[in-house]
N, C-alpha and C positions, 0 to 999 in steps of 0.2 A: 272073621275080626282078622286084620292085620300089624304085625307089631313090628316098629322101626329102631333102630341104633343107628344112633349116629356117630362119627369119631372124626377127628384131623382138625379139631379147634387150636388155637395157642395163642400166643404172644408172637405177634411182628413188625418188623419194622415199616412206616411206609415205605412206598414203592415194591412190597415185598411179593409172597404170592404164599397162599395155602391153598388148598384141596381137602374136601371136604366129602365124608362117605357117607350113605347111608341106606342102611342092609334090611330089605323087608324078609317077612316071614307072614307064614300063616294062610292066607287064602289068596296068595298074591296073581293068582288068574282072573280076578276080578276088578284088579285094579285098572282106574281108568285114568290118572293123571297122577304122578308123582313130582317134588319139585321143595323151595328153599322158602322159608319165608324169615325174617329178621325181626326182632325187639330191641333196640337199645332202652336204657334208662329213664323211665319216665315216659318213655314213647307207646304207639300202640306198634299191634306186629302187622308187617309188612311184607307185602310178596317180593322175593327176589328174583326167581325163574322157576320155570314151569315146564315141564315133558309130559306130551301127550301120548299116550299108550298106542300102538298102533304104528302111526307115520311119524313118530316122532318130533312133531312140531314142536318147538319150543317157544316159550314167553320172557321175558327179562322188563323187569324194573328198568326206566329210562336208567336211574341214579350208575347201574354197573352195564349199561350197556356197553361192548368192547371190551369189557375187563375180564367179566365173568362168564363160563361157558358150561352149563347142566349137558349131562350127557347120560347114559342108561349101560349096562350090561348086562343085560337079561343072563346070560348061562350063570351069573351069580347073583342074580337076585337085585342089584347094587345103583345107585342112582349117586352120581360125583357132582360137586360142585367145583369147579378149579377157578379158582378166584385170584387176578394178578395184579399188580398196578396198585395193593389194597391202600386205601388214605382213611385215617384217622375217622373217618364218616363213619368208616365200615364195623367202624366196630359195636357188637352186638351178642348177644345171644343167636346162633342159628338156629332155626327147625325145621328139620324134615317132617312130610307130609303125604299123604297118600289117601287119593278118592277112588270109593268104591261103591258109591252110594250115599257113605258116611265118610267122614274122616276119620283118619287117627293121626297121630302126632309122637314124635321122635320125643323125646325127653331134652333134647339143648345142647349144641356147643358153643362154648362161650370162645370169640374170635376178637381179641385186641392187637389194635394198629397205633403204634408206637409216632407221634412224630419225629 
């Protein structure tokens, strides 16, 4: 089992920045990939960014390419999502996930971008 705890959400004006953190604990050696989804009110949960263990290759949703950066600190068992040039459309609950044959989710952190 892998447990995930997110932090870093909040309220920011359009054009601003936030950094989300996700700390993993448990059987972290088995993790294949980690990343972030987001879910706006009334919408489905969509992939934002993912980082693959080992080679550290990354994937991004087209809507965030060039603005968001996913990274990891293996020593801290932490994955980060640096979000720059935020837009009101980025407003959502952001969920961290970890894949290790099954998927674990964090509790979610709210990001609100005001215009």
